[in-house]
C-alpha positions in Angstrom: 0.0 0.0 0.0 1.3 3.5 -0.7 1.6 5.5 2.4 3.1 8.6 0.6 0.9 11.6 0.9 0.6 15.2 0.1 -0.6 17.8 2.6 -2.4 21.0 1.4 -5.3 23.4 2.1 -8.7 22.2 0.9 -10.9 23.7 -1.7 -14.4 24.6 -1.0 -15.4 21.4 -2.9 -13.1 19.4 -0.7 -14.4 21.0 2.5 -18.0 20.0 1.4 -16.6 16.4 0.9 -15.1 16.5 4.4 -18.4 17.7 5.8 -20.2 14.7 4.1 -17.8 12.4 5.9 -18.8 14.2 9.1 -22.5 13.4 8.2 -21.7 9.9 7.7 -20.0 9.8 11.1 -23.3 11.1 12.6 -22.1 14.5 13.3 -25.1 16.1 11.4 -23.4 19.3 10.0 -25.5 22.1 8.5 -26.7 22.0 5.0 -24.8 25.1 4.0 -21.8 25.2 6.4 -19.0 25.0 4.0 -18.9 28.5 2.7 -19.3 30.1 6.1 -16.7 27.8 7.6 -14.2 28.7 4.8 -14.8 32.4 5.4 -13.2 32.0 8.8 -10.0 31.0 7.2 -9.6 29.7 3.7 -6.4 28.0 4.6 -7.6 26.6 7.8 -9.2 23.4 6.3 -6.2 20.9 5.5 -6.2 17.5 3.8 -3.9 14.6 3.3 -3.8 13.2 -0.1 -2.6 10.1 -1.6 -2.8 9.3 -5.2 -4.7 12.5 -5.6 -7.4 11.3 -3.3 -8.4 13.0 0.0 -7.9 10.4 2.7 -7.9 12.5 5.9 -8.8 16.1 6.8 -9.0 18.5 9.6 -10.1 22.1 10.4 -7.6 24.3 12.2 -9.0 27.8 12.3 -7.2 30.7 13.9 -9.1 33.6 15.3 -7.9 37.1 16.1 -5.9 37.2 19.3 -4.1 34.0 20.4 -6.8 31.4 20.0 -7.5 28.7 17.4 -9.7 25.7 17.1 -9.4 22.2 15.9 -12.4 20.2 14.5 -13.5 17.9 11.6 -10.6 15.5 12.4 -11.5 12.5 10.2 -9.6 9.9 8.4 -11.5 8.0 5.6 -12.4 4.6 6.9 -10.4 2.5 4.4 -7.2 4.5 5.2 -7.1 4.4 9.0 -4.1 3.0 10.8 -1.5 4.1 8.3 -0.4 7.5 9.7 -2.5 9.8 7.5 -4.5 11.0 10.4 -1.4 12.0 12.4 0.1 13.9 9.5 -2.9 16.0 9.0 -3.2 16.5 12.6 0.3 17.7 12.8 -0.3 20.0 9.9 -3.3 21.5 11.6 -1.4 22.2 14.9 1.4 23.9 13.0 -1.2 26.1 11.4 -2.2 27.1 15.0 1.4 27.3 16.3 1.8 29.8 19.3 -1.9 29.9 20.2 -4.1 28.4 22.8 -5.9 25.6 20.9 -9.3 24.4 21.6 -11.4 21.3 20.5 -14.5 19.5 21.4 -13.5 15.9 21.8 -15.8 12.8 21.4 -15.5 10.3 24.3 -13.4 7.8 22.2 -10.7 10.4 21.5 -10.5 12.3 24.9 -7.7 10.1 26.2 -5.8 10.5 22.8 -6.2 14.3 23.1 -5.1 14.3 26.7 -2.0 12.5 25.7 -1.3 15.3 23.3 -1.4 17.9 26.0 -5.0 18.9 26.0 -6.8 19.5 29.3 -10.6 19.2 29.8 -12.3 22.3 30.8 -16.0 21.2 30.8 -18.5 18.9 29.1 -20.9 19.9 26.4 -24.2 18.1 26.1 -26.0 17.6 22.8 -29.9 18.1 23.6 -32.3 17.1 20.9 -36.0 17.0 20.4 -39.1 18.5 18.8 -40.4 21.3 20.8 -43.9 22.5 20.7 -44.6 26.2 19.8 -43.7 28.2 22.9 -46.1 31.1 21.9 -45.3 34.4 20.2 -41.6 35.5 20.1 -40.7 38.0 22.7 -40.9 41.7 21.4 -37.2 42.2 22.5 -36.2 39.6 19.8 -35.7 40.5 16.1 -33.8 39.3 13.1 -30.3 40.6 12.9 -30.0 43.2 10.1 -26.7 43.8 8.3 -26.0 47.2 10.0 -26.0 45.3 13.3 -22.9 43.2 12.3 -20.3 45.4 14.3 -22.4 45.4 17.3 -22.8 41.6 17.1 -19.1 41.1 16.7 -18.3 43.2 19.8 -21.0 41.3 21.8 -19.6 37.9 20.5 -16.2 38.8 21.5 -17.3 38.8 25.1 -18.4 35.2 24.7 -15.9 33.6 22.5 -12.3 33.2 23.1 -11.0 35.2 19.8 -12.4 37.7 17.5 -14.3 36.2 14.5 -15.5 39.1 12.3 -15.0 37.4 9.0 -16.8 34.1 10.2 -19.7 36.0 11.6 -20.0 38.1 8.5 -21.0 34.9 6.7 -22.7 32.9 9.6 -25.2 35.6 10.2 -26.3 35.4 6.6 -29.1 33.3 5.0 -29.8 30.5 4.7 -29.0 30.6 8.4 -31.5 32.7 10.5 -30.1 35.0 13.1 -32.0 36.6 16.0 -30.8 39.3 18.4 -32.4 40.3 21.8 -32.1 43.9 22.8 -33.2 45.9 25.9 -33.1 49.8 26.0 -31.0 49.6 22.7 -28.4 47.3 24.2 -27.7 43.8 22.9 -28.2 41.3 25.6 -28.0 38.1 23.5 -28.1 36.6 20.0 -28.7 33.2 18.5 -28.4 31.6 15.0 -30.5 28.7 13.7 -29.7 26.6 10.7 -31.0 23.6 8.8 -29.1 20.5 9.2 -29.3 17.0 7.6 -31.5 16.1 10.6 -33.7 19.0 11.8 -32.2 22.3 12.8 -29.3 23.4 15.1 -29.2 26.6 17.2 -25.6 27.9 17.8 -24.4 30.1 19.1 -26.9 31.1 21.8 -25.4 33.7 23.9 -27.3 35.6 26.4 -26.8 37.9 29.5 -29.7 36.4 31.3 -31.5 33.0 31.4 -34.7 34.9 30.5 -33.1 36.1 27.4 -31.9 32.8 26.5 -35.4 31.4 26.8 -36.7 34.2 24.5 -34.0 33.4 21.9 -34.9 29.7 22.0 -38.6 30.7 21.6 -37.8 32.8 18.6 -35.7 30.2 17.0 -38.3 27.4 17.4 -41.0 29.7 15.8 -38.8 29.8 12.7 -39.2 26.1 12.0 -42.3 24.9 13.9 -42.6 21.1 14.5 -38.9 20.6 13.5 -36.5 18.7 15.6 -33.9 21.0 17.2 -30.3 20.3 18.5 -28.3 22.4 20.9 -24.8 21.8 22.3 -25.1 23.1 25.8 -22.2 23.6 28.4 -22.9 21.2 31.3 -22.8 24.2 33.8 -26.0 25.6 32.3 -28.2 23.4 34.5 -31.2 25.7 34.7 -31.3 26.1 30.9 -30.9 22.3 30.7 -34.0 21.9 32.9 -35.9 24.2 30.6 -35.0 22.1 27.5 -35.9 18.9 29.3 -39.2 20.5 30.4 -40.0 21.0 26.8 -39.3 17.4 25.8 -35.7 17.5 24.6 -33.4 14.8 25.7 -29.5 14.5 26.0 -28.0 12.3 23.4 -24.2 12.5 23.8 -21.4 14.6 25.4 -18.2 16.1 24.1 -15.4 17.5 26.2 -14.1 21.1 25.6 -10.4 20.7 25.9 -7.6 23.3 25.6 -3.9 23.0 25.0 -1.4 26.0 25.7 -3.6 27.5 28.5 -7.2 28.1 29.1 -8.9 31.2 27.7 -9.9 33.9 30.1 -13.6 33.7 29.4 -16.6 33.5 31.5 -18.9 30.9 30.2 -22.0 31.9 32.1 -23.5 33.6 28.9 -22.7 30.7 26.7 -26.0 28.7 26.6 -25.1 26.8 23.3 -21.8 26.7 21.5 -21.6 27.7 17.9 -20.4 24.5 16.3 -18.4 21.6 17.4 -16.2 22.0 14.4 -15.2 25.7 14.8 -15.9 26.3 18.5 
C-alpha cells in the first residue's frame, strides 16, 4: 500500500466532501456550512492526499488574538491506521502554532487528546427534540440586520475566546437565520438557527440572562415549527438544561471542551449553546 501523501489546504468542494464524511459519522453538520466555515480562514481546512485522493482532513481555524480551534478531524475509514490522520493533525497544529488551541473531543478520542497535552475544561451536552410552539416570540427579539454586524461582533467577543468578524459576516447570513435580543437599545444576546441533515441546530446561543436565552430559544423554534432542534449546551447551564428537558428535549451525547497551551480567560456563564463543534 502507498503510504506517501501530500498535505495541502482544501478547496471549497473538498471542504464539502469532508463535511459529508462528518455527516456519515453522525455529526449532523448544517446543509450550508462549507462557505461560512471557509470564510473563517480559507487556509484553515487541511487535507492529506494519496494518489490525488483525499484520505484525511482537519479544520484548524485561527481567530484574532491568540486562540484557534481544531475540528473535523476525520480519516476516511479505508485509510485508517496508516499514519494519514497523524500527518494531517500535525499540519493542523502547525497552522495554529503559538496559540491556545481548543477542541470538542468525542469520548473515544479524549484520552488521545489528553496524551497530546489537551486538558478538559468542561463537558458539552447535545440536547435534541421536537419542541412544541412556545407562543409568540418576545418583542425584544428581532432578526439581525446587516447594519448590526459590528455590534454583534463586539458582543460575540465577550463570549468567545477570539475575534471572528469574518466568520460572523457569513454565519449571520441566509440560509441561516439570526436573532438578536435587545433591551433599551443594548444587545443582551443573540442566536443563529440553521437547517441540518437532521432537523435544525441553534448555535451560538449567547445571552446575558436566562430569561433572554429562553426568549431566543422561543424565537428560533418559531422559525421552524414542528422541527427537531439540536443544541450543544455547556454542562454548567443546569437551569437552561432543565428548561430544555421540560420542553421534551433529551440529552444524546457529550463532548469535552479541551484546551492546550492554557485556558482562555472567558466567563462561560453567557454561553447557553456553542456555535459548532467543528469551529468552536
